[in-house]
N, C-alpha and C positions, 0 to 999 in steps of 0.2 A: 433603247433596248425594249423589245416587245415582251409582254408577259402573257403566257398561255396558261389556260386552265383546261385540262383534258379529263373528261369524265370517262369512266371505263378504262383508266390508264393501265391497269394490269391485264387487260384483255388482249386478244390477238391483234387487232388493228391499233389499239392504244400504244402498245409497245413499239410497233413499227413506226408510228407517227412520232414518238419521242426520239427514236433512233434517227429518223429523217431530220428532225429539228437539230439534233446534235451535229449533223453533217452540213446542213444548209443554213441554219441560223445558230451557230455555236454560242453566241452571246445572249440568246433568248433566255428569259427566266421562265422555267417550266414548273408548273404546279400540277400534280395529279390527284385525282379523287377516284376511289373505288370502294366497293364493299369489303374487299379483302383486308384483313387486319394489319398487314405490313406490306412493304414495298422493297424490292431488291434493286431498284434503279436509283441513280444519283439525281433525285429530284426532290422538291418539296412535296410532301405527300400527306393527304388526309384520308383517313378511313371513315366513311360515313355512308348512310343510306340516303339516296337522293329523294326518297319519298318522305323524308323528315324535313318539312319546309323550314322549320326554325334553324336547323343545322345548315341547310343550304344557304339561308339568308346570312348567317354568320360567316360562312365560307366566302361568299361573294363580297361581303363587306370587308373582310380581312384581306383577301387576295387581290381584289380590285383589278381583274385581268383586262387586257386589251382584246384578247381573243378567247372564246370558249369553243372548244371542239367537243361536241356532245356525242360521244360514242356509246355510252352506257345504255343498255336496253336488253329486254328479253327478245332474242333474235331468232328463235326457232319457230318456223311455221307449224311443225308437228306439235311442239309444246303448246302453242297457242290454241290448238284444237282441244288439248287436254285441260288447259287452264285459260279459257277465253276471258274470264273476268280479271284474273290475275295479270294476264298479258296487257290488257287495255289499261288497267289502273296503274300498273308498274310503269309502262312506257309513257303514258300521258302525264302522270303525276311528276315523274322525274323531269320531263321537259318543262312543264308549267312552273314547277318550283324554281327552276333555274331562271326562266324568263321573268317571273315575278320578282325574284331577288334582284335581277339586273334593273328592272323597272323601278322597284321601290327604293333602291339605293342610288338611283341616278348614275349608274355605272355606264360609262361610254364603251361598251364592249360589243364586238361583232360576234354573233353566235353562228356556228355551223350546225344546222339541224340535219342529221343524216336520216334519209328515208330509204325506200326500197322499191325495186322493180316490181315487187308483188302488188304495188298499188295499181298497176295497169290492168291486171286481169288478163283475159284472153283477147288477143289482137292480131291483126296482120303485122308482119315484121318488116323492117325493124321498128321498135317502139320509139316514138319521138315525144319530147317534152310537151308538145302541143296537144297530145291525145287526151280525150276525156278518160277519167280514171274509173275503173270498175273492180274494186278489191274483192277477192274471193275467199278470204280467210280472216279470222280474228286478228292475226298479226298485221295483215295488210290494212285492215280497217283502222287499227291503232296508228300505223305509220301515216296513213292518209290524214287522220285526225290531227296528228302532230304537224303535218305540213299546212293544213288549213289554219290551225292555231298560230303557226309561225307567221303566216300572211296577215292574220288578224292583228297580231301584236305589232307588226310593222305598220299597218294601216291605222290602227286606233291609238297605239301608244308610242309610235315613233321609234321602235327598236330597230336595230340593224341585224337582220337575219338573212343568211343565205342557205340554200337547201340542196340536197342531193336526192336522186332516186338511184340508189346503188344496186347494181346487179351482183351476181355471185362473185366473191373474191376468195382466192385461195393462196396458199404459200406454206413454206416451212413453218413449223410450230403451231399450225392450226389444230384445234381439238378434234379428236376422232369422233366427237359427237356429230360432226358434219360429214357429208357424203363422200367427198373426194379423199380426205385423210383416212376415213374408215375403210375405203377401198384399198388404199395404199398400205395401210397397216395389215390387212388380210393378205395382200400379195407379198409383202416382205416376210410375213410369218410362213407363208407357203414356200417361198424361195429358200428360207433358212431351215425348213423342215420342222418348225415348231408346231404347225398344224397340218392336217391332211389337206390334200389338194381339192378343196371344196369351198368355193367362194360364194358367200351368201349375199344376194343383192335384191333390190326391188325392181322397179321399172327402169331399165338402163337404156331404153330407146327414147327417153325424153331428151330434148335439146335445150341446152343452157348456154349462157354467155358468161365466160369466166375471165376474170382479170387478176393478174398477180397483185398481191397485197402491197408490194413495194411500188407498183404503179398507182394503186388506189390512194395511198397516202400522199403521193406527189399531186394527184388530182385534188385531194382535199385541201392541201396547202395552197394550191393555185386558186381554188374557189374562195377560200377564206381571205386570201390576200388581195385578189384581183377582181372578183365578181361584183356586179352591181347589187345593191340591196334588193331583196325580195326575189332574186332570180333562182331558178331551179335547174340543176344539171344532171343528166344521166351520167353515171360513172360506169363505163362498160368497155368491153373490147370491140364490140361491133361484129363479133364472130360467134356463130352458133356451133356447138359441137355436142354429139351424143355422149352420154355417160359411158356407153359401151366403147367408144373410141378412146376415151381417157384411160379406161382399164387396159386397152391394148397398148397404149403408149407406155404405161408403167410396167406392164408385163414384158414387153419387148426389151425394156431397159434391164429388167431382172433376168431376162432370157428364160422365161417360164411360159407355160400354156395353162392357165387356170381352168378348172372345171367349174363353170358358172352355174349356180343353182338359185332359182327365184324363191325367195321367202315371202309368202303372202303377207306376213306381218309388216314387211318393209315397203309394201306397195301403198302409196298414198291415195286416198280417195280425193277426187276433184283436182288431181295434179294437172297443172297447165302443161300441155304437151310440148310447147315450143316457146322459148323466151330468148329474144335477141334484141339488143338495144342499139340505138343510133347515138354515136358519140360526137357527131358533127359540131354541135354547139360548144362542147368542152374543148374541142381541138381548135376551132376557128376563133372563138372569143378569148380563150385563155392560153392558147399555145401548147396544150397538153399533147404529148405523144407517148404511147406505151413503149417501154424499153424491153420488156420480157416477152418472149414468145411462149405460148402455152406449153409446148414440148419442153422448153427449158425449165419452166416452173415445175412441171411434173417430175423431171429428173432431180431438181433441187429438193422436192418433197420426199422422193424415194430415198435420196442420199441422207437427208436429215433423219428420216424414220429409221434407217439402218443404223445410224450412229447412236440414236437414242435408245435402241433396244439393248 
């Protein structure tokens, strides 16, 4: 019986990963950790700040996991520009405290270190794992540093760590702090008459690679169970789509024609115009195949948003 420790268990991806384990490894022992004071899922749960090294050490010693799925992070690029020091210290300290606790307690655990497509910077597409990395934001620098430290802990201390560079992922229940759910919330409110037909956006001509979160957690499970130590995998759909086209998908499902207005405050400086990943390695080495089409994901998100209103 495998024992999993999932950081960021109360977050968007964490909840889906736990649901995935319930379906695919129902006998797994699942422990969750998050900064939230309580948990509404049927798992063993600890509320703590991963920046507290002593608490993390006690947690690892007590839980003695076989697998650590490290999802907890400050994950907003925009927020990282507002808090560059906080972003770097938060993300690096959390990871290093976990890795050191595993090392110091001689725990034979495999760690999944989740990184970001933001590490690549501006490149010809699709982005491949072999590319040299050129991070362009405090968030991406923090993620790249986490990847480098992961490799260092493998090489110097013999830890078992596998890594991702995860591209945008979306799905029902995602916070409206993120771009696609924020669009869908506006569209649902326009369709229901709660707000006037005036949709506020930033640059919706940028191209991004979106994967359904339910396919993402399947990829994470395959990586942590099957990948070779020290390997890095893109987690992506391999398809680029304009934000404008996603708005059209949701608006067509709602049978509305939104009046789109650009809000200068929502336009990011130094935004990478085009991001598309290559998922060949994930498919060929680990047998991953996405199950959800983008159009299906958008409809599921619209339906969820309508029910939650």
